C-alpha positions as CSV (number, residue, x, y, z in Angstrom):
1,X,84.0,85.4,118.4
2,X,86.9,83.2,118.8
3,X,88.5,80.8,116.2
4,X,90.5,77.7,116.5
5,X,92.8,79.0,113.8
6,X,94.1,81.4,116.4
7,X,93.5,79.9,119.8
8,X,93.3,82.7,122.3
9,X,94.8,81.0,125.4
10,X,98.2,80.1,124.0
11,X,98.2,83.4,122.0
12,X,97.7,85.3,125.2
13,X,100.7,83.6,126.9
14,X,102.9,84.5,123.9
15,X,101.6,88.1,123.9
16,X,102.7,88.6,127.5
17,X,106.3,88.0,126.5
18,X,106.4,89.4,123.0
19,X,104.0,92.4,122.7
20,X,104.7,95.5,124.7
21,X,101.8,97.1,126.6
22,X,99.4,94.2,126.6
23,X,97.0,94.2,129.5
24,X,96.8,91.2,131.9
25,X,93.8,89.0,131.2
26,X,92.4,87.0,128.3
27,X,92.5,88.0,124.6
28,X,89.6,88.2,122.2
29,X,90.3,87.0,118.7
30,X,88.0,87.7,115.7
31,X,88.6,87.1,112.1
32,X,88.3,90.3,110.0
33,X,89.4,89.1,106.5
34,X,90.8,86.3,104.6
35,X,89.9,83.9,101.8
36,X,92.4,82.0,99.7
37,X,95.4,84.0,101.0
38,X,96.8,84.8,104.4
39,X,94.3,85.4,107.1
40,X,93.9,88.5,109.3
41,X,92.4,88.7,112.8
42,X,91.7,91.5,115.2
43,X,93.2,90.8,118.7
44,X,91.8,92.7,121.6
45,X,93.2,92.7,125.2
46,X,91.3,93.1,128.5
47,X,91.8,96.9,128.4
48,X,90.4,97.2,124.9
49,X,93.7,97.7,123.0
50,X,93.7,96.1,119.6
51,X,96.2,94.6,117.2
52,X,96.0,92.8,113.9
53,X,97.4,89.3,113.5
54,X,98.4,87.6,110.2
55,X,98.7,83.9,109.7
56,X,98.7,81.5,106.8
57,X,95.4,79.8,105.7
58,X,94.5,76.6,107.6
59,X,94.8,74.3,104.6
60,X,96.3,73.8,101.2
61,X,99.5,75.6,102.0
62,X,102.2,75.1,99.4
63,X,105.8,74.6,100.6
64,X,106.9,78.0,99.2
65,X,103.7,79.9,99.8
66,X,102.4,82.0,102.6
67,X,105.8,82.8,104.0
68,X,105.1,85.0,107.1
69,X,108.7,85.9,107.6
70,X,109.0,87.2,104.1
71,X,105.8,89.3,104.5
72,X,107.1,90.6,107.8
73,X,110.4,91.6,106.2
74,X,108.6,94.0,103.8
75,X,106.5,95.4,106.6
76,X,109.6,96.1,108.7
77,X,111.5,97.5,105.7
78,X,108.8,100.0,104.8
79,X,108.1,101.1,108.4
80,X,109.2,104.7,108.6
81,X,109.3,105.3,104.8
82,X,106.7,107.5,103.0
83,X,104.7,104.3,102.3
84,X,102.0,103.9,104.9
85,X,102.1,100.5,106.6
86,X,100.8,99.2,109.9
87,X,103.4,99.3,112.7
88,X,105.3,95.9,112.9
89,X,105.0,94.7,116.5
90,X,106.2,91.1,116.8
91,X,107.0,88.0,114.7
92,X,106.5,84.4,115.9
93,X,108.2,81.7,113.9
94,X,107.3,78.9,116.4
95,X,104.3,76.9,114.9
96,X,103.7,75.5,118.4
97,X,102.0,78.6,119.6
98,X,98.9,78.7,117.3
99,X,99.8,76.0,114.8
100,X,101.6,78.2,112.3
101,X,104.0,81.1,112.2
102,X,102.4,84.5,112.4
103,X,103.0,88.2,113.0
104,X,101.3,91.0,114.9
105,X,101.1,94.6,113.7
106,X,99.3,97.7,114.8
107,X,95.6,97.9,114.0
108,X,94.9,100.6,111.5
109,X,91.4,102.0,111.4
110,X,90.1,102.6,107.9
111,X,87.8,101.4,105.2
112,X,88.9,98.5,103.0
113,X,87.0,98.9,99.8
114,X,87.1,95.4,98.5
115,X,84.0,95.0,96.4
116,X,81.6,96.9,94.1
117,X,79.2,97.9,96.8
118,X,81.9,99.5,98.9
119,X,82.4,102.2,96.3
120,X,79.4,104.1,97.8
121,X,80.9,104.2,101.3
122,X,83.0,107.2,100.6
123,X,81.5,110.6,99.7
124,X,82.0,111.5,96.0
125,X,84.8,114.1,96.7
126,X,86.6,111.5,98.9
127,X,86.3,108.9,96.1
128,X,88.3,111.0,93.7
129,X,90.9,111.9,96.4
130,X,91.2,108.2,97.3
131,X,91.9,107.2,93.7
132,X,94.7,109.8,93.4
133,X,96.2,109.0,96.8
134,X,96.2,105.3,95.8
135,X,98.4,106.2,92.9
136,X,100.6,108.5,95.0
137,X,101.2,105.7,97.5
138,X,102.1,103.4,94.6
139,X,104.6,105.9,93.3
140,X,106.0,106.3,96.8
141,X,106.5,102.6,97.1
142,X,108.3,102.4,93.8
143,X,110.6,105.3,94.9
144,X,112.0,103.2,97.8
145,X,115.4,101.9,97.1
146,X,115.4,98.2,98.0
147,X,119.1,98.3,99.0
148,X,118.5,101.3,101.4
149,X,115.8,99.4,103.3
150,X,117.6,96.1,103.6
151,X,115.8,94.2,100.8
152,X,118.6,94.1,98.2
153,X,119.4,90.4,98.9
154,X,116.0,89.5,97.5
155,X,117.2,90.2,93.9
156,X,117.1,87.2,91.7
157,X,118.9,86.4,88.5
158,X,117.1,86.8,85.2
159,X,114.3,89.1,84.2
160,X,111.2,89.6,86.5
161,X,108.7,89.3,83.6
162,X,110.4,86.1,82.3
163,X,110.2,84.6,85.8
164,X,106.5,85.6,86.2
165,X,105.5,84.3,82.9
166,X,107.2,81.0,83.5
167,X,105.8,80.6,87.0
168,X,102.2,81.3,86.2
169,X,102.2,79.3,83.0
170,X,103.5,76.3,84.9
171,X,100.8,76.8,87.5
172,X,97.9,77.2,85.1
173,X,99.0,73.9,83.4
174,X,98.7,72.2,86.7
175,X,95.0,73.3,87.0
176,X,91.8,71.5,86.1
177,X,90.7,74.0,83.4
178,X,90.0,71.9,80.4
179,X,90.9,74.3,77.6
180,X,94.1,76.3,77.8
181,X,94.4,77.3,74.2
182,X,93.8,81.0,74.7
183,X,96.0,81.2,77.8
184,X,98.8,79.5,75.9
185,X,98.4,81.8,72.9
186,X,98.4,84.9,75.1
187,X,101.5,83.6,76.9
188,X,103.4,83.4,73.7
189,X,102.5,87.0,72.7
190,X,103.4,88.2,76.2
191,X,106.7,86.4,76.1
192,X,107.6,87.8,72.7
193,X,106.7,91.4,73.7
194,X,108.4,91.1,77.1
195,X,111.7,90.1,75.4
196,X,111.5,93.4,73.3
197,X,110.9,95.7,76.3
198,X,113.7,97.9,77.6
199,X,115.2,96.8,80.9
200,X,113.2,98.0,83.9
201,X,114.3,99.3,87.2
202,X,114.3,96.8,90.1
203,X,111.9,98.1,92.7
204,X,109.6,96.7,95.4
205,X,106.6,95.2,93.6
206,X,103.6,94.7,95.9
207,X,102.1,92.0,93.6
208,X,98.4,92.8,94.5
209,X,98.2,96.5,94.7
210,X,94.5,97.6,94.6
211,X,91.9,99.3,96.8
212,X,90.9,96.0,98.4
213,X,94.4,95.9,100.0
214,X,94.4,99.4,101.4
215,X,92.8,101.1,104.5
216,X,91.3,104.4,103.5
217,X,90.2,107.3,105.7
218,X,86.9,109.2,105.3
219,X,88.7,112.0,103.4
220,X,90.2,109.5,100.9
221,X,93.7,109.3,102.4
222,X,95.4,105.9,102.2
223,X,96.3,105.0,105.8
224,X,98.0,101.6,105.2
225,X,98.9,99.1,102.6
226,X,98.2,95.5,103.5
227,X,98.8,92.0,102.2
228,X,102.5,91.9,101.4
229,X,102.5,88.1,100.7
230,X,103.2,88.5,97.0
231,X,105.7,91.3,97.3
232,X,109.1,90.8,95.6
233,X,111.7,92.8,93.8
234,X,110.7,93.4,90.2
235,X,109.2,95.6,87.6
236,X,107.3,98.5,89.1
237,X,105.0,98.9,86.1
238,X,103.6,95.4,86.8
239,X,101.9,96.9,89.9
240,X,100.5,99.8,87.8
241,X,99.2,97.4,85.2
242,X,97.5,95.3,87.9
243,X,95.9,98.4,89.4
244,X,94.6,99.5,86.1
245,X,93.3,96.1,85.1
246,X,91.3,95.9,88.3
247,X,90.0,99.5,88.0
248,X,86.6,98.9,86.4
249,X,84.6,101.9,84.9
250,X,81.1,102.2,83.6
251,X,80.9,101.3,80.0
252,X,83.9,99.0,79.9
253,X,83.8,96.5,77.1
254,X,85.9,94.1,79.0
255,X,85.2,93.6,82.8
256,X,87.9,94.4,85.3
257,X,89.9,91.5,86.7
258,X,88.3,92.0,90.1
259,X,85.0,93.6,91.3
260,X,85.9,96.8,93.0
261,X,84.5,100.2,94.1
262,X,85.7,102.2,91.0
263,X,82.5,101.5,89.0
264,X,80.7,104.1,91.2
265,X,80.4,107.7,90.2
266,X,83.1,110.0,91.6
267,X,86.1,107.7,91.2
268,X,88.8,108.9,88.7
269,X,89.2,107.3,85.4
270,X,92.1,105.1,84.4
271,X,93.7,107.7,82.2
272,X,93.9,110.1,85.1
273,X,95.4,107.5,87.3
274,X,98.1,106.7,84.7
275,X,98.9,110.3,84.1
276,X,99.2,110.9,87.9
277,X,101.6,107.9,88.3
278,X,103.7,109.1,85.4
279,X,103.9,112.6,86.9
280,X,104.7,111.4,90.4
281,X,107.1,108.6,89.5
282,X,108.8,110.1,86.4
283,X,108.5,106.7,84.7
284,X,107.7,106.2,81.0
285,X,104.4,104.5,80.8
286,X,104.3,104.1,77.0
287,X,104.3,100.3,77.2
288,X,101.5,100.1,79.8
289,X,99.3,98.2,77.4
290,X,101.6,95.3,77.8
291,X,101.5,95.4,81.6
292,X,97.7,95.6,81.6
293,X,97.5,92.6,79.3
294,X,100.0,90.8,81.5
295,X,97.8,91.6,84.6
296,X,94.7,90.1,82.8
297,X,96.6,87.0,81.8
298,X,98.1,86.6,85.3
299,X,94.6,87.1,86.8
300,X,93.3,84.4,84.5
301,X,96.0,82.0,85.7
302,X,95.2,82.7,89.4
303,X,91.5,82.2,88.6
304,X,92.3,78.8,87.1
305,X,93.8,77.7,90.4
306,X,90.8,78.9,92.4
307,X,88.4,77.1,90.0
308,X,90.4,73.9,90.4
309,X,90.2,74.1,94.2
310,X,86.4,74.6,94.1
311,X,85.9,72.0,91.5
312,X,88.0,69.5,93.5
313,X,85.9,70.2,96.7
314,X,88.8,71.3,98.8
315,X,87.6,74.8,99.7
316,X,85.3,73.7,102.4
317,X,82.2,74.8,100.5
318,X,80.9,73.5,97.3
319,X,79.9,75.6,94.3
320,X,77.1,74.6,92.0
321,X,77.6,74.1,88.3
322,X,76.5,77.6,87.4
323,X,79.1,79.2,89.7
324,X,81.9,77.0,88.4
325,X,80.8,77.8,84.8
326,X,81.0,81.5,85.7
327,X,84.6,81.1,86.9
328,X,85.5,79.4,83.7
329,X,83.9,82.2,81.7
330,X,85.9,84.8,83.7
331,X,89.1,82.8,83.0
332,X,88.5,82.8,79.3
333,X,87.4,86.4,79.2
334,X,90.6,87.7,80.8
335,X,92.8,85.4,78.8
336,X,91.2,86.5,75.5
337,X,91.5,90.2,76.5
338,X,95.2,89.7,77.1
339,X,95.6,88.0,73.8
340,X,93.6,90.6,71.9
341,X,95.4,93.6,73.5
342,X,98.7,92.4,72.1
343,X,97.5,91.7,68.5
């Protein structure tokens, strides 16, 4: 299967000069993931060697979004550290090749557990191991000194949480969601609590750390962390809060921010994950309730943007009234949960 988003002929010409070891002959390009964020493709040469290619989405790209060079920087910086990432192969900043900048990395075989049904794909013992290794990898990421891997210049003035609250609050107010009362009230509680928190370390924050962005082996070992487009330097506990908020368990009174595999028997509970992270990282997690609430609020803000794009008919496929109503309900559920958690 080929795709016009990554035309194979001009890509093959670029590969011959930029990618070591590529065989002569045509390339085969197939999309393997992608939605509202950067898109990933499997590229196969005539000899059967494979790579993964990342490029921005084909439409609705904001001026400051989907920066492939920035994502590439994190991949290069973490290559060779204890954090498992795909091997960075080559970066192309010339949009004339396929219509946008892109980069190529090694192809990592593994299972990406990105929805509820995928929880069954690992055996029960491997599910527990995968949950613990997910946390171990997160702790390893937060142990990396940004200065030592060449990312220190990405530090920004001001507090990370303050910047995040300001950014997402601004974006949710640019959405088409009709009632923002709860999201505003939750924002005010988050801002007041954030101002009272002790200063955090500045570490690499992935921004979307969850099982759906990891490749996992059959034994539960995390083989690679993907999707670095939201990565920045910031508060490491924001990543832990995001992971916990997305880690649904049977009997939850509030649904997880994203459907994932952890609803299936055999996956560790959230308490075990948090205890493991505290042990491996040495960080105080006493204020984790704030970070989980912040994750739910941020998820609601992101959901407002997705709702607006579908409601505006710019996603390429329409949603019926029921599906749009479900998106609004999820928006309000997560915003209300964030507000209630900080009462």
